[in-house]
C-alpha positions in Angstrom: -43.8 -41.1 122.2 -43.9 -37.5 121.1 -41.4 -36.5 118.4 -39.6 -33.3 119.3 -39.4 -30.6 116.6 -36.0 -29.2 115.8 -36.3 -25.4 115.8 -32.7 -24.6 114.8 -29.1 -25.8 114.9 -27.4 -22.3 115.4 -26.1 -20.7 118.5 -28.8 -21.0 121.2 -27.7 -17.6 122.7 -28.4 -15.7 119.4 -32.0 -15.1 118.7 -33.1 -16.3 115.3 -34.5 -14.0 112.6 -38.2 -13.3 112.7 -40.1 -15.3 110.0 -41.4 -13.3 107.1 -45.1 -13.9 106.8 -46.3 -14.9 103.3 -47.9 -12.1 101.2 -51.5 -12.7 100.2 -52.2 -12.7 96.4 -55.5 -11.2 95.4 -57.0 -13.8 93.2 -60.4 -13.6 91.5 -62.8 -16.4 91.1 -62.4 -19.0 88.4 -64.3 -18.4 85.2 -65.9 -21.5 83.8 -67.8 -22.0 80.5 -69.0 -24.8 78.3 -69.2 -24.9 74.5 -70.9 -27.7 72.6 -70.9 -29.1 69.0 -67.2 -30.0 69.0 -66.4 -26.5 70.2 -68.2 -24.8 67.4 -71.4 -23.9 69.3 -72.2 -20.9 71.5 -70.0 -20.5 74.6 -72.2 -20.7 77.7 -70.8 -19.1 80.8 -71.3 -21.0 84.0 -69.9 -18.4 86.4 -70.1 -14.6 86.6 -73.7 -14.0 87.4 -74.4 -10.2 87.2 -77.3 -10.1 89.8 -80.2 -12.1 91.2 -82.5 -10.4 88.6 -80.4 -11.6 85.6 -81.2 -14.8 83.8 -78.3 -17.2 83.7 -77.0 -20.8 83.9 -74.9 -20.9 87.1 -72.4 -23.5 88.3 -73.1 -24.5 91.9 -70.8 -25.8 94.6 -70.1 -29.5 94.6 -68.5 -30.2 91.2 -66.5 -33.4 91.1 -63.8 -34.9 88.9 -62.1 -31.7 87.8 -58.7 -32.2 89.4 -56.3 -35.1 88.8 -57.7 -37.9 86.7 -58.2 -41.4 88.1 -55.3 -43.8 87.7 -55.2 -47.5 87.0 -52.3 -49.4 88.5 -50.8 -52.5 86.9 -49.0 -55.0 89.1 -47.6 -58.5 89.0 -47.8 -61.1 91.7 -45.2 -63.7 92.5 -46.0 -67.0 94.3 -42.7 -66.7 96.3 -42.9 -63.1 97.4 -45.3 -61.1 99.7 -47.4 -58.4 98.0 -46.9 -57.5 94.4 -44.6 -55.7 92.0 -45.6 -52.4 90.4 -45.5 -52.6 86.6 -47.0 -49.4 85.4 -49.9 -47.0 85.5 -52.3 -45.4 83.1 -54.8 -42.5 83.5 -58.4 -43.6 83.0 -61.1 -41.6 81.5 -62.4 -38.8 83.7 -66.0 -38.8 85.1 -67.2 -35.3 85.8 -70.3 -34.0 87.6 -71.2 -30.3 87.5 -74.2 -29.0 89.4 -75.9 -26.1 87.7 -78.8 -23.8 88.6 -80.8 -22.3 85.7 -82.6 -19.1 86.6 -85.0 -17.1 84.5 -86.8 -13.9 85.0 -90.0 -15.6 83.7 -91.1 -19.0 82.6 -90.2 -18.4 78.9 -86.6 -17.4 79.9 -85.9 -20.6 81.9 -87.3 -22.8 79.2 -85.1 -21.1 76.6 -82.0 -21.5 78.8 -82.8 -25.1 79.5 -83.3 -25.9 75.8 -80.0 -24.1 74.9 -78.1 -26.2 77.4 -79.7 -29.5 76.3 -78.8 -28.7 72.6 -75.2 -27.8 73.6 -74.7 -31.1 75.5 -76.2 -33.5 72.9 -73.3 -36.0 72.4 -74.5 -36.7 68.8 -73.5 -33.1 68.0 -69.9 -33.9 69.3 -67.9 -33.2 72.4 -68.2 -30.2 74.7 -65.3 -28.0 75.7 -65.1 -27.1 79.4 -63.0 -23.9 79.7 -61.5 -22.9 83.0 -59.7 -19.5 83.4 -58.0 -18.3 86.5 -56.9 -14.8 87.3 -53.6 -15.3 85.4 -55.7 -15.3 82.2 -54.3 -18.6 81.0 -57.3 -20.8 80.0 -57.3 -24.6 80.1 -59.6 -26.8 78.2 -61.1 -30.2 78.9 -62.9 -32.2 76.2 -65.9 -34.2 77.4 -69.1 -35.8 76.3 -72.5 -35.4 78.1 -73.6 -38.6 79.8 -76.6 -37.9 82.0 -78.1 -35.5 84.5 -80.6 -33.4 82.6 -83.5 -35.9 82.5 -85.4 -33.6 84.7 -87.0 -33.8 88.2 -90.0 -31.6 89.0 -89.8 -32.1 92.8 -90.1 -29.0 94.9 -86.4 -28.8 95.8 -85.1 -29.3 92.2 -87.4 -27.2 90.0 -89.8 -24.2 90.1 -91.7 -21.9 87.8 -88.6 -19.8 87.0 -85.8 -22.1 88.0 -84.4 -25.6 87.7 -81.4 -27.5 89.1 -79.4 -30.3 87.3 -76.3 -32.4 88.1 -74.7 -32.7 84.7 -72.6 -35.9 84.3 -69.9 -35.9 81.6 -67.1 -38.3 80.5 -63.7 -37.0 79.3 -62.3 -39.9 77.4 -59.1 -37.8 77.1 -58.5 -37.1 80.8 -55.9 -34.3 80.3 -56.3 -30.5 80.2 -54.9 -28.4 77.3 -54.0 -24.8 77.0 -53.8 -22.2 74.2 -50.0 -22.2 74.3 -48.0 -24.5 72.1 -44.3 -25.3 72.7 -42.4 -24.8 69.4 -38.7 -25.4 68.7 -37.0 -25.1 65.4 -33.5 -26.0 64.2 -31.7 -25.3 60.9 -29.0 -27.5 59.6 -26.2 -26.1 57.5 -26.1 -25.0 53.8 -24.2 -27.3 51.5 -22.0 -26.3 48.5 -21.9 -28.0 45.1 -19.0 -30.5 45.1 -17.6 -29.3 41.8 -18.3 -25.6 42.5 -20.5 -23.4 40.3 -19.4 -25.0 37.0 -20.8 -28.3 36.0 -18.8 -29.9 33.2 -20.2 -33.5 33.2 -23.8 -34.5 32.3 -24.8 -35.5 35.8 -25.8 -33.9 39.1 -24.2 -34.9 42.4 -26.1 -34.6 45.7 -24.0 -33.2 48.5 -24.5 -34.7 51.9 -23.8 -32.8 55.1 -24.0 -35.2 58.0 -24.8 -33.5 61.3 -25.4 -35.0 64.7 -26.9 -32.6 67.3 -28.0 -33.2 70.9 -30.7 -30.6 71.4 -32.6 -29.4 74.5 -36.3 -29.8 74.7 -38.8 -28.3 77.2 -42.3 -29.7 77.9 -44.0 -27.3 80.3 -46.9 -29.7 80.9 -47.5 -32.2 83.8 -47.4 -35.4 81.6 -45.6 -36.5 78.5 -46.6 -34.9 75.2 -46.6 -36.3 71.6 -44.9 -34.0 69.2 -45.7 -33.1 65.6 -42.5 -32.8 63.5 -42.0 -30.8 60.3 -38.9 -31.6 58.3 -38.2 -29.3 55.3 -36.0 -30.7 52.6 -33.6 -31.2 51.1 -32.8 -34.1 53.4 -31.0 -37.3 52.3 -31.6 -39.1 55.6 -32.5 -38.5 59.2 -32.9 -40.2 62.6 -34.6 -38.8 65.7 -33.7 -40.4 69.1 -34.8 -39.6 72.6 -32.9 -40.0 75.9 -34.4 -43.5 76.4 -32.8 -44.7 73.1 -36.1 -44.9 71.2 -35.8 -43.7 67.6 -37.4 -43.3 64.2 -36.2 -42.0 60.9 -35.8 -42.5 57.2 -32.4 -44.0 56.0 -30.6 -43.1 52.9 -32.4 -44.3 49.8 -30.9 -47.1 47.7 -32.0 -45.3 44.6 -29.8 -42.3 45.6 -32.8 -40.0 45.9 -33.6 -37.8 48.8 -35.6 -38.9 51.8 -37.3 -35.4 51.8 -36.9 -33.7 48.4 -36.1 -30.1 47.9 -39.2 -28.0 48.3 -41.1 -30.6 50.2 -42.1 -30.5 53.9 -42.6 -33.9 55.7 -45.0 -33.8 58.7 -44.6 -36.6 61.2 -47.6 -36.7 63.6 -46.7 -39.0 66.6 -50.0 -38.4 68.5 -52.0 -41.5 69.4 -54.8 -42.0 66.9 -52.7 -40.3 64.1 -49.2 -41.8 63.7 -48.8 -40.4 60.1 -46.0 -39.3 57.9 -47.1 -37.2 55.0 -45.7 -34.3 53.0 -47.3 -31.1 52.0 -48.7 -32.8 48.8 -50.2 -35.7 50.7 -47.6 -38.4 49.8 -47.3 -41.1 52.4 -43.8 -41.7 53.7 -44.6 -44.3 56.4 -43.2 -47.2 54.3 -39.8 -45.4 54.1 -39.2 -45.6 57.9 -36.3 -47.6 59.2 -37.2 -51.0 60.8 -38.8 -51.0 64.2 -39.8 -47.3 64.3 -40.8 -45.9 67.7 -42.7 -42.6 67.4 -41.8 -41.5 70.9 -43.3 -38.9 73.3 -41.5 -36.1 75.1 -41.5 -36.3 78.9 -42.6 -33.5 81.2 -39.9 -31.0 82.1 -36.5 -30.6 80.5 -35.0 -33.3 78.4 -32.8 -33.7 75.3 -33.1 -35.4 71.9 -30.5 -36.4 69.3 -31.0 -35.5 65.7 -28.8 -37.3 63.1 -29.5 -35.6 59.7 -27.8 -35.6 56.3 -28.9 -32.5 54.4 -29.0 -32.8 50.7 -26.9 -29.8 49.6 -29.1 -27.1 51.0 -30.7 -25.8 54.2 -32.8 -28.3 56.1 -35.2 -27.2 58.8 -36.6 -29.3 61.6 -39.5 -28.0 63.7 -41.1 -29.7 66.7 -44.5 -28.6 68.0 -45.8 -29.8 71.4 -49.2 -29.5 72.9 -48.6 -29.6 76.7 -51.1 -31.6 78.8 -52.0 -30.8 82.4 -53.4 -32.7 85.4 -55.7 -29.9 86.5 -57.0 -26.5 85.5 
């Protein structure tokens, strides 16, 4: 049966206000470019052709794989229940196809453009960076490797004396987009005072501990969780970083009485997959000092909070967190 639409719940004798039509935003076309050799090569524009008489490599309609990445769902079956139970999901690598049209003013021009594109895409030279820039001027980047598509086909509808068409196939093993903007937050923990004042009358030094526990707000503007890089500047006797889910990692107080992060040192904790390192500015490895069962956690998308338990070692201790947001699409 038809489902009636409810127009309003006010007084039926009073006419409703006229709807305000949305205002159109004048938005220019998306700029797309590709840069090979791990991003160190020449940036090749794929949009923005000046005229039909200008040689260029032009992106054609029909590109695929540029929006949300494919997802793999994990489930569990039960012999006593219908269906299954959702257990989790992970984003798979992204398969991309970009149709391009290479146009030259003469035969030499199209050959030069073709060779430049082939050299830029060579996966042995590293990954390619696909850059997408909308009218807001905020570029987003996707890192991908060339897979296939430029083998060549000299049929009448795919190649001519001054032109050629390809369907470039690429694989983005990291399926997320990145931007130029990093999310940085920094906190300073209080300055300690010597326990005996300015005068030391005994032949020993005493490390002053300033325990501080702070619940701090964190913002991740991306569409998916991000893995932070932490920088902790000493003096720090001990610290523990905990997220809202209760996952934590840190370095406890040392049995020797020394500082976890000495004065003048900066410990960098890289939680990103493939890194997972704890090293200071002189290259010393701190991983073995971590408390048992460390969990180098990620920061979820949106607003969240973290807890920092830190004992400064008689001076100012700084904690900095740097996030690289990740996005579903450009």
